[in-house]
C-alpha positions, 0 to 999 in steps of 0.5 A: 364712188357714191355714198348711200344710207339704206333705211329699212326696218328688214335686216335682210332687206338691208343686207341685199340692198348693201350687197348690191351697192357695194359688191355689184355697183362699186359703190360704198354704204355709209349707213343703215337705218332701221326706222325712219326716225333714226334714218333721219338723223343719219341723213343730217350726220352723214350727208349721203349722196343717195338714200333707199326709203322703205315706206312701212317701218316702226317710230317714223314711216319712210313718208314722214322720213322722206318729209323731213330729209327734204326739208334738210335739203330739197335736193336729196336723192331718195328712192322708196322701197315699197310693197305691193298695194301701196299706190296712195303712198307712192303718190304721196311720196312723189308729191314730197319729191321720192326720186324713185321706187323699188318694189317689193318683193325685188326685181334685181335688174330693176333695183341695179337700173335705178341705183345706177341711175341715181348714182351719178 
């Protein structure tokens, strides 16, 4: 069973991801953060196996949070959550070591497939 950290400023997105992670895939969500700064602190404190990270958030965006998490642990598994039209941000996230991407609006089967793959 993998431990997940969900970092997203949308309560609805966090709830949906938690539902899939815990109820469909049988993993556990050990924390949720509403901005990148909180996400980095929670990552450092909780040491999750996988992080889902929204790109556009207040306080600290997902790109900066990804960078800080990778500095803490270069082997961290991070799935970036992107909205349409963020190609430049996706390229930057790849350069910083993002493992996968999930596009909004979510396609349920894609989310399940990506989460399964990274939770191994």
